[in-house]
N, C-alpha and C positions, 0 to 999 in steps of 0.2 A: 522351296529354291535355291540354290547354291547364290552366294552373297555377289558372286562376279557376273552373275547374269543378271541383277538386277537394275540397273542405271541404264533408262533410255531416253533419249532426245526426240521429241517430234515437231516438227516443223511446217506449219501452213499460216496462212496469212489470214483466215479465219479463225476467229479466236473462240468463238461458241465449239467450233469442233475442237479445238486444241483442249480446252478444259472439260469436254466429254471425253474424249480419248484418255486423258488424263486422270479423269473418274474411273473409267473401266480399268484402266490397267494397274490402279492405284489399289482397286478391290482385290487383284490377283497378286499382290504383294511387289510389284515393280516400283521404283523409284524412278518417277518421269519428271523430265524437265522441258521447257516449251519455250519454242522461238517463233516469232511471227513473221521472222523474214531472213533470208540465208546469210545476210552481213552478222546478225544476232546470233544464229546458228554457229558459223565461224567461229564468234566469238567465244561462245560456250565449249566448243571442241578444243580450244586452245587453253581453255581452262580445268576441263575436267574429263576424265577418261569413261567415254561412254560404252555399254555393250553393244548398243544398238542405236543406229539412227533411223527415223521413218520420217520421209518427207513427202510433200506433194510437189506435184510435176509444175503444174500452172501456178504461176505466182507473179505478181508484179515485180517490175526492176530487173531482179534475179531468179531464175527457174531452179527446180528442184535437178534438171540436169545440169546447170552451172555450179549447183552445189555438190554435186557426185563428182564432176570433174575437178574442182578444186580439191576434194578431199583425197581425192587416188591418183590423182598424177600432180599436184601441186605441193600437199601437204604430206602425200605417200601414207595417208591413214588406214589401216589396215579393218577397221571397223566395219561390220555388214551396214548395208544400207539398205531399206525396204522403200520402194517408191510408190505414192498413192496418186491416182490419176481419176477425174471425173469422164473424161473424154480420151479414151484409151487410143492410140494410133502406133500403127507397127513401124512408122519410122523411128517415135520414140523409143520403143522396147528394142529395136535394133542397136541404137546408139547405147541407151543405159546398157544392156548387156556388154557391148563392146568395153564400157568405161569401168565395169565390173559390179553392178547393181547384184544384190542378193535375189530378190523379190520383188512383185508388184501386188498391189491390193486396189481393186476398182472401188470406187465410190458411187453411193453413199455406204459408209463404212459399217460393217457387220462385226460386233463382237466377237463371233467364233473365227470368223476368217481370220482377222487380225491375229487372234491367238492361235491360230494354225501357224500363220507364217511365221510367227515368233518363237512357237515351239521345234519349228524345222529349224530357224537359226540355231537356238538353243543345242539341239541334237547335234549340228555339224560343228558347232564351237567347241562342245565338248570333247571332241574325239581327237587322237594323237596327230601330231603334225611333223612334217619331215620335211628338211630343206638341203638342197644339193645344189654344186654349180653344173654350169651348162657346160657339155662338151660338144664344140662345134665340129669335130672331124666327123661324126656316125652319119652316114646317109641311108642308111637300110637296116630296119629293125624287124624282127618276128619274134613277140614275144605270146607266150601261153600262161595265164595266172589263174590261179582258183581261190577262192574265198569262201568260206564257210559263214553263218548266220552270225556265230559269234565273234568272227573277225568285223562283221559289218556294225554290231552293236558297241565294239571298242577301239575300233579304229576309224579313220575317214579315210575309206578307198578311194573316192573319188580324187582326193587332194592327193594323197601318196601316188595314184599313177600319173595325175598332171605335172607333180614333180618328178617323177621318174623321167617322162618324156620331156619335161624342161632340161633334165639332167644330159639328155642326150641328142635333142634336136631344137634348133635356133629358130624362135618364130616370134613373130608380132605379138605385143602384149594383148592387143584386139584377138587374134587368132586363139592364144592361150585362154581367154575368159570365156569366149564362144565356145571352147572344146571343153573347158571346165564345166559349163552348164550341161553340155550335153553329155558327158560323162555322170554328172550328178543325177541328172534325170534317169539314165537308162541303168545305172547299177541299183538306183534307190528304188525304180521299178521293178526290179529283179528281185530284190529282196524283199522290200515290203508287200508287194501284190503276189509275186510269184512263188517267193519261198515262204515269207511268215504269215501270209495272207490275212493281213491285218484290214478289215473292213471299214469302209468310210467313215461309219459311225464313231469308229475309235478314233480314227486320224483327225477328226475335229474336235475331241475332247482335251482334256488337258495333259500334258506331257506323263503327269505321273498314272493317270488311267492309261495313256498307252504304253508305257513301259511294263506296267502291271499286267496287261494283254500279252505282250512279247514274252515277257517271263514265263508265263503259261506256256505258250507256245514253245520255248526254248526248253519245255520238260518232255516234248513229244520226239517223235521221229524227225520230225522238222530241223533240228539241230543238227541231223547229220547230212542233211541238204547242201549241196553247195551250187555257187554262182562260176561261171568260166568267163573270163575276159580276155580275149585273143586281140593282139595290137601288132599292127604290120604297119611300117613305116617305108613306101618307096615311092620313087619320082616325085618327090615333094606333096604326097598324098599321105595322110592318117588314115587307115580302116580299122574300125574298133567293133567287135561282135561282143555282144553280152548274153550269155544263156544262162537260164536257170533251170532247175530241175523240177519246176512245180506242175502245175496241171494245162498253164498258156491261157489264150483267151482267144476270142474268134476275130481274126484279124479283117474279116470281111466289113464288120460292123465299124473299123476305123478308115475314117477318109483322110487320104492323102491325095487330095486335088491340091490344085493352086489357089485354091481360096483360103483366106484368111480363118483358121482354125483355133486361134488363142479365145479362152474365155476367163478372164480375170474376176468374175463373178464369184463363181465357185473357188472352195478352198484347195480341192482337188481335181484330180483327174486334165492336167492340161500338161503334164510334162513332157508327152512325146510329142504334141502339139508344138512346144520350142525348139526340141530336137528337130522338127521336120521343118523349123524357119531358119534354125541356125547351122545343120547341115547341109553340105552339099548333095547328098544322096540319104535318105533313110527306107529301110527293108526289114520285112519280118519274114521268119520261117512259117511254113504252112499251120504249126501247130501252137504257133503264138508265144514260143518259150525262149525264142531267139531274136533279139535287134540287132540291125547292123547299122553303121553309118560311116560315111567318107566326108572328111574335112581337106579339103586343099590348101595349101600353105602356098599364097600368092605371092609372098615377098618375105625377105628377111629383115631383121632389124639389129 
C-alpha cells in the first residue's frame, strides 16, 4: 500500500477498543495513532498529517461531531473522516454529512467492514482532483456527460462533477456536501454494480484483490460500456440522472418508503438509501439502469 495512505488517527474514549483497532490495522501495514479524547486528537492533527481520521461519535465532554466540526469548519482540514457509533441516529447522520463526513461504521466494529471503509477512502483519495472558481452569474445549466470504466478507475468523477457544479452555481456548503454524497453513491453504484459487476464478496476484500478483479473485467467488453450523467439546473434546483449500460436491477425490491433505510451494519448496499435521505426526490427507470435525483438549493451563501 502506498506510503501516503498509511497514517491513520483513531479517536475513542474506550482504550480497549483503540488498542484492538490499532492491532487490526497495524496487521494490514497501516501506521496508527490513537487518541482517547477530542482534545488529544486535535493536538495530534496539529502535529501530524493524517491520511484518515476514524472517530467515535459518542464521547464524554466533546463528541465526534464536535471534532468533525472543528476539523472541517475551523481548522479547514481536508483529511477524510469516518465516524463510529453504537447507537445510530438519523439526526447524527444528517448533521455529519452536512459537515463533510466521509463514512459511518456501526459498533461493534468488524474488521472487514472497517477495511472496506478504508479501501473506499483510499480509492477516492487516489484519483485526480480539480479546483475551479465559482461563477455566480449562471442560473440555468443543461449538461450531458459520459464516462467509461477507464475514466472511473483513473479519475474522481463525482468530485470533478461537484467542482464543475461549484464553478457555475453558488450554493451553501451544506448543500455541496449533501450533493457530493448523492453523486458519489449514484455514480459509484453505476460503475461498480452496473458496469464492472463487482460482487459483494470482492468489495469487502482488500484493495489489491478488488483491483485484480476489476483489471480482469477491463479486459472484456465491459471496458467499452459507458455511464451517462445528465445535469440540469433551473429554478434553484439541480436535477441529476445517472444511467449505465449494465443489466440493471429489480427496482421493486428497493423500498422507497419514508421509513429509515440506512443499515450501517453492512459494508455494502446502503448507497441509494443515503441518497434517498439526502435528495429531495429519488426515482428509478423501470429496468433499474437509471437513477434520477433532485436537490433543491434553498439559500445562497
